[in-house]
C-alpha positions as a printed NumPy array, in Angstrom:
array([[ 22.261,   4.242,   3.712],
       [ 24.297,   4.014,   6.993],
       [ 23.095,   7.504,   7.909],
       [ 20.806,   7.428,  10.961],
       [ 17.342,   8.92 ,  10.273],
       [ 16.875,  12.316,  11.762],
       [ 13.655,  13.074,  13.845],
       [ 10.975,  15.125,  12.144],
       [ 11.047,  18.828,  13.122],
       [  8.396,  19.897,  15.401],
       [  5.306,  21.218,  13.55 ],
       [  3.254,  24.242,  14.327],
       [  0.355,  23.439,  16.72 ],
       [ -2.083,  24.974,  14.214],
       [ -1.129,  22.371,  11.492],
       [ -3.081,  19.065,  11.639],
       [ -1.154,  15.967,  11.813],
       [ -1.601,  12.962,   9.302],
       [ -3.265,   9.902,  10.477],
       [ -0.821,   7.633,  12.244],
       [ -2.483,   4.492,  13.714],
       [ -1.989,   3.6  ,  17.439],
       [ -1.681,  -0.025,  18.529],
       [ -5.294,  -0.007,  19.553],
       [ -6.319,   1.194,  16.164],
       [ -4.196,  -1.164,  14.49 ],
       [ -5.852,  -4.086,  16.468],
       [ -9.168,  -2.587,  15.407],
       [ -8.044,  -2.995,  11.847],
       [ -7.262,  -6.626,  12.112],
       [-10.476,  -7.448,  13.467],
       [-12.548,  -8.956,  10.688],
       [ -9.477,  -9.84 ,   8.651],
       [ -8.052, -12.649,  10.714],
       [-10.915, -13.826,  12.732],
       [-13.49 , -14.478,  10.265],
       [-14.852, -18.007,   9.476],
       [-13.475, -17.468,   5.863],
       [-10.18 , -16.739,   7.379],
       [-10.27 , -19.754,   9.607],
       [-11.032, -22.071,   6.684],
       [ -8.315, -20.609,   4.623],
       [ -5.746, -20.815,   7.258],
       [ -6.62 , -24.501,   7.571],
       [ -6.008, -25.385,   4.079],
       [ -3.297, -23.41 ,   2.393],
       [ -4.016, -24.73 ,  -1.268],
       [ -7.543, -23.462,  -0.807],
       [ -9.656, -24.357,  -4.062],
       [-11.551, -21.009,  -3.743],
       [ -8.198, -19.083,  -4.058],
       [ -7.594, -21.202,  -7.292],
       [-10.998, -20.518,  -8.569],
       [-10.618, -16.846,  -7.706],
       [ -7.44 , -16.964,  -9.84 ],
       [ -9.145, -18.697, -12.7  ],
       [-12.106, -16.137, -12.568],
       [ -9.474, -13.317, -12.62 ],
       [ -8.559, -14.122, -16.241],
       [-10.797, -11.309, -17.35 ],
       [ -9.94 ,  -9.462, -20.487],
       [-10.527,  -5.813, -21.579],
       [-12.348,  -4.867, -24.575],
       [ -9.608,  -5.743, -27.02 ],
       [ -9.115,  -9.443, -25.751],
       [ -5.958,  -8.725, -23.463],
       [ -6.023,  -9.933, -20.129],
       [ -6.519,  -7.431, -17.455],
       [ -3.97 ,  -6.779, -14.862],
       [ -4.547,  -6.636, -11.096],
       [ -1.54 ,  -5.03 ,  -9.278],
       [ -1.323,  -6.391,  -5.589],
       [  1.346,  -6.299,  -2.844],
       [  2.17 ,  -8.964,  -0.337],
       [  3.896,  -8.053,   2.763],
       [  5.519, -10.901,   4.98 ],
       [  4.957,  -9.852,   8.541],
       [  6.958, -12.732,   9.664],
       [ 10.061, -11.344,   7.973],
       [  9.753,  -7.64 ,   8.384],
       [ 12.46 ,  -6.549,  10.714],
       [ 11.149,  -2.939,  11.282],
       [ 14.12 ,  -1.225,   9.604],
       [ 12.038,   1.441,   7.964],
       [ 13.852,   1.25 ,   4.803],
       [ 10.597,   1.007,   2.83 ],
       [  9.147,   4.138,   4.662],
       [ 12.14 ,   6.227,   3.822],
       [ 12.509,   5.04 ,   0.082],
       [  8.808,   5.932,  -0.179],
       [  9.421,   9.362,   1.136],
       [ 12.398,   9.999,  -1.067],
       [ 10.854,   8.54 ,  -4.259],
       [  7.421,  10.267,  -3.827],
       [  8.744,  13.435,  -2.15 ],
       [  6.85 ,  13.281,   1.052],
       [  7.512,  14.746,   4.261],
       [  7.818,  12.969,   7.711],
       [  4.186,  14.104,   8.789],
       [  2.616,  13.044,   5.458],
       [  4.214,   9.588,   4.955],
       [  2.284,   7.428,   2.354],
       [  3.819,   4.216,   3.861],
       [  3.882,   3.843,   7.694],
       [  4.951,   1.36 ,  10.064],
       [  3.124,   0.214,  13.258],
       [  4.566,  -2.122,  15.856],
       [  2.494,  -4.606,  17.748],
       [  2.727,  -8.017,  19.261],
       [  0.964, -11.359,  18.865],
       [ -1.165, -13.214,  21.39 ],
       [  2.075, -15.048,  22.374],
       [  3.979, -11.806,  23.042],
       [  6.12 , -11.812,  19.872],
       [  6.85 ,  -8.411,  18.413],
       [  6.057,  -7.815,  14.722],
       [  6.066,  -4.782,  12.322],
       [  3.313,  -3.898,  10.124],
       [  3.688,  -1.349,   7.243],
       [  0.59 ,   0.087,   5.562],
       [  0.578,   1.735,   2.177],
       [ -2.55 ,   2.681,   0.321],
       [ -4.467,  -0.717,  -0.034],
       [ -5.801,   0.038,  -3.472],
       [ -9.189,  -1.279,  -2.714],
       [-11.262,  -2.837,  -5.313],
       [-14.342,  -1.415,  -3.657],
       [-12.874,   1.838,  -2.396],
       [-14.874,   4.089,  -0.155],
       [-12.529,   6.912,  -1.234],
       [-13.676,   6.624,  -4.914],
       [-17.384,   6.48 ,  -4.145],
       [-17.526,   9.657,  -2.08 ],
       [-15.391,  12.013,  -4.406],
       [-17.825,  14.492,  -5.688],
       [-15.536,  15.398,  -8.791],
       [-14.265,  12.07 ,  -9.668],
       [-10.641,  13.1  ,  -8.647],
       [-10.187,   9.622,  -7.16 ],
       [-10.956,   6.775,  -9.513],
       [-10.01 ,   3.254, -10.525],
       [ -7.978,   2.336, -13.482],
       [ -8.469,  -0.973, -15.34 ],
       [ -5.499,  -2.481, -13.715],
       [ -7.155,  -1.909, -10.253],
       [ -5.143,   0.939,  -8.962],
       [ -6.778,   3.608,  -7.237],
       [ -5.397,   6.856,  -8.492],
       [ -5.871,  10.651,  -8.144],
       [ -6.181,  13.577, -10.7  ],
       [ -4.629,  16.367,  -8.524],
       [ -5.872,  18.921, -11.13 ],
       [ -9.423,  17.77 , -10.336],
       [ -9.165,  17.554,  -6.5  ],
       [-11.028,  20.338,  -4.648],
       [ -9.734,  19.418,  -1.338],
       [-13.117,  18.672,   0.188],
       [-11.308,  15.558,   1.979],
       [-14.348,  13.374,   1.693],
       [-12.102,  10.651,   0.512],
       [ -9.755,  11.037,   3.502],
       [-12.591,  10.725,   5.988],
       [-14.028,   7.698,   4.1  ],
       [-10.836,   5.602,   3.904],
       [-11.005,   3.193,   6.704],
       [ -7.185,   2.608,   6.931],
       [ -5.854,   6.211,   7.347],
       [ -4.029,   5.953,   4.034],
       [ -4.695,   9.43 ,   2.908],
       [ -3.061,  12.846,   3.915],
       [ -3.99 ,  16.326,   3.171],
       [ -1.401,  18.78 ,   1.836],
       [ -1.841,  21.789,   4.044],
       [  0.992,  23.988,   2.953],
       [  3.021,  24.978,  -0.02 ],
       [  6.465,  23.233,   0.451],
       [  8.244,  25.424,  -1.912],
       [ 11.899,  24.375,  -2.176],
       [ 11.975,  22.669,   1.112],
       [ 14.47 ,  19.747,   0.957],
       [ 13.184,  16.213,   0.928],
       [ 13.991,  14.725,   4.391],
       [ 15.158,  11.414,   2.996],
       [ 16.957,  12.516,  -0.16 ],
       [ 19.352,  11.617,  -1.562],
       [ 20.363,   8.915,   1.161],
       [ 17.152,   6.914,   0.347],
       [ 16.464,   7.888,  -3.251],
       [ 15.663,  10.889,  -5.242],
       [ 12.211,  12.45 ,  -5.915],
       [ 10.665,  10.974,  -9.208],
       [  7.444,  12.711,  -9.251],
       [  6.197,  16.322,  -8.863],
       [  5.411,  17.707,  -5.636],
       [  1.474,  17.993,  -5.195],
       [  0.09 ,  21.482,  -4.662],
       [ -1.312,  22.865,  -1.536],
       [ -5.037,  22.001,  -0.922],
       [ -5.107,  18.405,  -2.298],
       [ -5.312,  15.028,  -0.699],
       [ -2.381,  12.587,  -1.743],
       [ -1.709,   9.004,  -0.994],
       [  0.609,   6.021,  -2.12 ],
       [  0.367,   5.069,  -5.852],
       [  2.198,   1.708,  -5.691],
       [  4.738,   3.968,  -7.665],
       [  2.406,   4.161, -10.72 ],
       [  5.105,   6.257, -12.579],
       [  7.412,   3.201, -12.449],
       [  4.783,   0.718, -13.388],
       [  3.661,   2.602, -16.432],
       [  7.081,   3.454, -17.706],
       [  8.31 ,  -0.094, -17.191],
       [  5.495,  -1.539, -19.108],
       [  6.285,   0.958, -21.993],
       [  9.712,  -0.395, -22.002],
       [  8.519,  -4.111, -22.001],
       [  9.547,  -4.557, -18.462],
       [  7.722,  -6.656, -15.779],
       [  6.691,  -4.767, -12.49 ],
       [  7.527,  -7.033,  -9.608],
       [ 10.565,  -8.453, -11.515],
       [ 12.434,  -5.617, -12.994],
       [ 13.559,  -3.165, -10.337],
       [ 12.969,  -0.039, -12.513],
       [  9.211,  -0.982, -12.82 ],
       [  8.626,  -2.139,  -9.32 ],
       [  7.475,   0.035,  -6.311],
       [ 10.537,   1.75 ,  -4.445],
       [  9.486,   0.099,  -0.933],
       [  9.659,  -3.427,  -2.504],
       [ 13.037,  -2.756,  -4.252],
       [ 14.698,  -1.589,  -0.916],
       [ 13.54 ,  -4.284,   1.532],
       [ 16.664,  -6.022,   2.868],
       [ 14.91 ,  -9.079,   3.976],
       [ 12.615,  -9.651,   1.003],
       [  9.442,  -9.152,   2.963],
       [  7.597,  -7.402,   0.173],
       [  6.601,  -8.587,  -3.08 ],
       [  4.681,  -6.869,  -6.078],
       [  3.009,  -8.184,  -9.181],
       [ -0.112,  -9.077, -11.362],
       [ -2.484, -11.322,  -9.301],
       [ -4.086, -12.107, -12.498],
       [ -0.987, -13.829, -13.821],
       [ -0.885, -17.26 , -12.015],
       [  2.73 , -17.458, -12.675],
       [  3.617, -14.291, -10.837],
       [  5.245, -14.489,  -7.443],
       [  2.488, -12.761,  -5.752],
       [ -0.221, -15.153,  -7.312],
       [  1.822, -18.195,  -6.165],
       [  2.271, -16.827,  -2.791],
       [ -1.623, -16.116,  -2.316],
       [ -2.475, -19.424,  -3.644],
       [ -0.072, -21.474,  -1.448],
       [  0.221, -19.483,   1.837],
       [ -2.083, -18.153,   4.455],
       [ -2.643, -14.521,   4.077],
       [ -5.081, -11.866,   5.422],
       [ -6.043,  -8.335,   4.367],
       [ -7.038,  -5.515,   6.709],
       [-10.8  ,  -5.368,   7.629],
       [-12.03 ,  -7.722,   5.049],
       [-15.51 ,  -7.517,   6.775],
       [-15.831,  -4.134,   5.107],
       [-16.034,  -5.48 ,   1.641],
       [-13.218,  -3.191,   0.417],
       [-11.372,  -5.886,  -1.192],
       [ -7.92 ,  -4.49 ,  -0.617],
       [ -5.063,  -5.138,  -2.788],
       [ -2.427,  -5.706,  -0.038],
       [ -2.002,  -9.112,   1.347],
       [ -0.223,  -9.876,   4.552],
       [  1.511, -13.2  ,   5.566],
       [  0.812, -13.16 ,   9.297],
       [  3.605, -13.872,  11.918],
       [  3.163, -17.057,  13.961],
       [  0.708, -16.61 ,  16.727],
       [ -1.191, -13.536,  15.183],
       [ -4.309, -15.463,  14.155]])
């Protein structure tokens, strides 16, 4: 991991680029997440009773009486050092190119001038616009809250990409063939098949690891083999993953006891990624 990352090769002008947020666009994303009255109340009382009530209400069960899971990620912006390890591990594990990253990093600064780093995977919204607009149900919700794709159904209309308010989806314009992965093997090895030309793709929270781990009796967020690659590789423990509906999970304890925000909560999308803000952000 000591190798320095190489810059992405120049792409042909005719090939559209993936959505990378500018600082102005990132600031727009934060509007409505950290400046709402609800967030102000939450920040003033970390042990917010509303959060505890939410966790109680989330003890929903499936048709067989088993508790439903709700996978969420917590990213601590006060700890992130901008090393890009999570970005590169995602690229290697999910076999993505530099211009089609599923996890991106944006640098910004607080009102006090302190620089911080924000990474943005797919937010796996509970009320996901991408799911609502897909005409062929190629994008859908699982019972555990994950927003997943059926690439065999995707017709490449890109409605989901347009509907996503977070720029978390990319369109596969070319057949990559046997092109080498730019981050393998230094940051990991591809664990999933490459997507075909003509489909939209996005972060899955490393769903293949979650499902395989559960089948082995492992706990995602605890056992590395069952946990998203970006969480495992973080050198400063700024990323956490787990089941929000399990009150004993690390993510549930963090969200119940610390101030957190979610991007554009005013849109009602109910993202499954929570951010611990750095001092001076809100």
